[in-house]
C-alpha positions as CSV (number, residue, x, y, z in Angstrom):
1,M,-56.9,-82.9,-47.7
2,S,-58.9,-82.6,-44.7
3,E,-60.3,-85.8,-42.8
4,N,-64.0,-85.8,-41.8
5,I,-64.8,-87.2,-38.4
6,L,-67.9,-89.4,-37.7
7,T,-69.0,-89.0,-33.9
8,V,-71.3,-91.5,-32.4
9,M,-72.6,-91.1,-28.9
10,A,-74.0,-94.1,-27.0
11,S,-77.5,-93.6,-25.5
12,D,-76.7,-95.5,-22.3
13,S,-73.6,-93.4,-21.5
14,Q,-71.9,-90.0,-22.0
15,E,-68.9,-91.6,-23.7
16,M,-68.4,-90.3,-27.2
17,Y,-66.6,-92.6,-29.9
18,T,-65.1,-91.0,-33.1
19,H,-63.7,-92.7,-36.1
20,S,-62.1,-91.0,-39.1
21,V,-63.7,-91.0,-42.5
22,G,-61.6,-90.7,-45.4
23,D,-61.6,-91.1,-49.1
24,G,-65.3,-90.8,-49.6
25,K,-65.9,-94.0,-47.4
26,V,-68.1,-94.0,-44.3
27,C,-66.8,-96.0,-41.4
28,F,-69.2,-97.0,-38.7
29,V,-68.4,-97.6,-34.8
30,E,-70.5,-100.3,-33.3
31,R,-71.1,-100.5,-29.8
32,E,-73.8,-103.0,-28.0
33,V,-76.1,-101.1,-25.8
34,E,-78.6,-103.0,-23.3
35,K,-81.5,-100.6,-24.2
36,F,-82.1,-98.1,-27.0
37,D,-84.3,-95.2,-26.1
38,Y,-86.9,-94.6,-28.9
39,D,-88.3,-91.5,-27.1
40,G,-88.7,-88.5,-29.4
41,F,-88.7,-90.8,-32.5
42,E,-91.5,-90.6,-35.0
43,I,-92.4,-93.2,-37.8
44,A,-91.9,-91.8,-41.0
45,S,-95.6,-92.1,-42.6
46,F,-96.1,-94.1,-46.0
47,E,-97.6,-90.6,-47.1
48,L,-94.0,-89.1,-47.6
49,F,-92.8,-91.7,-50.0
50,S,-93.2,-92.7,-53.7
51,S,-96.2,-94.7,-54.3
52,T,-95.8,-96.2,-57.8
53,N,-95.4,-99.7,-56.8
54,F,-98.8,-100.0,-55.0
55,P,-102.3,-98.8,-55.7
56,T,-103.1,-95.4,-53.8
57,V,-105.7,-92.7,-53.7
58,T,-104.8,-89.2,-52.8
59,L,-107.5,-87.0,-51.3
60,K,-106.7,-83.3,-51.1
61,Y,-109.0,-80.1,-51.0
62,G,-112.1,-81.8,-52.2
63,Y,-110.3,-83.8,-55.1
64,I,-109.5,-87.4,-55.3
65,V,-106.8,-89.0,-57.5
66,F,-105.9,-92.6,-58.0
67,N,-102.3,-93.5,-59.1
68,T,-101.6,-95.3,-62.3
69,R,-100.9,-98.5,-60.4
70,A,-104.5,-98.5,-59.3
71,I,-105.8,-98.0,-62.6
72,K,-103.6,-100.6,-64.3
73,T,-104.7,-103.2,-61.3
74,L,-108.2,-102.9,-62.4
75,D,-107.3,-103.5,-66.1
76,E,-107.2,-99.8,-67.3
77,C,-110.9,-99.6,-67.1
78,S,-112.2,-96.1,-67.7
79,H,-115.0,-95.8,-65.2
80,I,-115.4,-97.1,-61.5
81,K,-117.8,-97.5,-58.9
82,I,-116.9,-96.3,-55.3
83,L,-118.6,-98.0,-52.3
84,I,-118.2,-96.8,-48.8
85,R,-118.5,-98.8,-45.5
86,S,-118.6,-96.1,-42.9
87,D,-119.1,-98.5,-40.1
88,K,-116.0,-100.5,-40.9
89,K,-114.2,-97.5,-42.3
90,F,-113.5,-98.9,-45.7
91,M,-113.7,-97.8,-49.2
92,I,-114.1,-100.1,-52.2
93,V,-113.2,-99.3,-55.8
94,M,-114.6,-101.5,-58.6
95,P,-114.6,-101.3,-62.4
96,C,-117.8,-100.7,-64.1
97,T,-119.1,-99.4,-67.5
98,E,-119.6,-95.8,-68.2
99,D,-123.4,-96.5,-68.6
100,E,-123.8,-97.9,-65.1
101,K,-125.5,-95.7,-62.6
102,D,-122.9,-94.1,-60.1
103,A,-120.1,-94.6,-62.6
104,V,-117.2,-92.2,-62.1
105,R,-114.5,-91.6,-64.8
106,W,-111.1,-92.1,-63.2
107,C,-108.7,-92.0,-65.9
108,R,-108.0,-90.5,-69.4
109,V,-105.9,-91.8,-72.3
110,D,-103.1,-89.3,-73.5
111,K,-102.2,-88.7,-77.2
112,H,-99.6,-91.7,-77.2
113,G,-102.3,-94.2,-75.8
114,N,-101.1,-94.2,-72.3
115,V,-103.5,-94.2,-69.5
116,K,-103.3,-91.2,-67.1
117,P,-105.0,-90.6,-63.8
118,K,-107.8,-88.1,-63.9
119,T,-108.4,-85.6,-61.0
120,I,-112.0,-86.4,-59.8
121,S,-113.8,-83.2,-58.1
122,G,-116.1,-84.2,-55.4
123,K,-116.1,-81.9,-52.3
124,S,-119.2,-83.2,-50.8
125,F,-117.6,-86.8,-51.2
126,A,-114.2,-85.8,-49.9
127,A,-115.9,-84.0,-46.9
128,L,-117.7,-87.4,-45.9
129,L,-114.4,-89.5,-46.2
130,C,-112.6,-86.8,-44.0
131,R,-115.3,-87.2,-41.6
132,D,-115.0,-91.0,-41.6
133,M,-111.3,-90.7,-41.3
134,N,-111.1,-88.0,-38.5
135,R,-109.2,-85.8,-40.6
136,Y,-109.3,-82.2,-41.4
137,Y,-110.8,-81.3,-44.8
138,N,-107.9,-79.3,-45.8
139,S,-105.3,-81.9,-45.1
140,T,-103.8,-84.3,-47.7
141,V,-104.3,-87.9,-47.4
142,K,-102.8,-90.9,-49.2
143,M,-104.2,-94.2,-48.7
144,K,-102.7,-97.5,-49.9
145,G,-105.1,-100.0,-51.6
146,T,-105.4,-103.8,-51.4
147,F,-106.4,-105.8,-54.4
148,I,-108.9,-108.5,-54.0
149,E,-110.3,-110.7,-56.5
150,K,-113.5,-112.3,-55.4
151,W,-116.6,-113.8,-57.0
152,Q,-114.9,-112.9,-60.4
153,E,-114.7,-109.4,-59.5
154,K,-111.7,-107.3,-59.2
155,L,-111.7,-104.7,-56.4
156,L,-109.4,-102.2,-54.5
157,V,-110.0,-101.8,-51.0
158,F,-108.9,-98.7,-49.2
159,S,-108.8,-98.5,-45.1
160,L,-110.0,-95.2,-44.1
161,T,-108.2,-95.5,-40.9
162,G,-105.0,-96.6,-42.0
163,E,-105.1,-100.3,-41.0
164,K,-104.1,-103.2,-43.1
165,V,-106.9,-104.6,-45.2
166,P,-107.2,-108.4,-45.0
167,K,-106.9,-110.3,-48.2
168,H,-109.9,-112.4,-47.9
169,G,-112.1,-109.2,-47.2
170,Y,-115.1,-111.3,-45.8
171,F,-116.0,-108.8,-43.3
172,L,-116.0,-106.0,-45.7
173,F,-118.9,-106.8,-48.0
174,T,-121.0,-109.5,-49.4
175,K,-121.8,-110.2,-53.0
176,D,-125.3,-108.4,-52.7
177,M,-123.5,-105.1,-51.9
178,L,-121.7,-105.2,-55.1
179,N,-124.8,-105.5,-57.3
């Protein structure tokens, strides 16, 4: 049976440390260093990972899709209103009835009664969002939403800049903006 070798190089010296790895177990060599050099590393963007545990919206080629968690967060309503606050770079999604002005259908019910996301086509809307986000129109963007319940309204708030949305949401909107 051949033995694998795990090699670790300390960033502050040219010394190399090796330790054998056998029987499928990984052994680590630990060494304290005074300073670790982060140059050349990049942060793995949230967009690259699964988003089933929190509400998200994906914007791609003029289409917008909210995930199932977003739909369930707003009590599986079939229609929403989308409000944009360009000066603050936020998008607000709120439930509404299908008869209301500017209502958008964002989900469908499959033959088993399960709620599924619906792809919303809106090339002009997507272009406006891309402009506000300083992104190219042909890029794919995934944004994490924050649930806010205020004035007996349930809302999802998405930051167009990727910044964290404050839970209180006071600076985002007033009650009059929701009517």
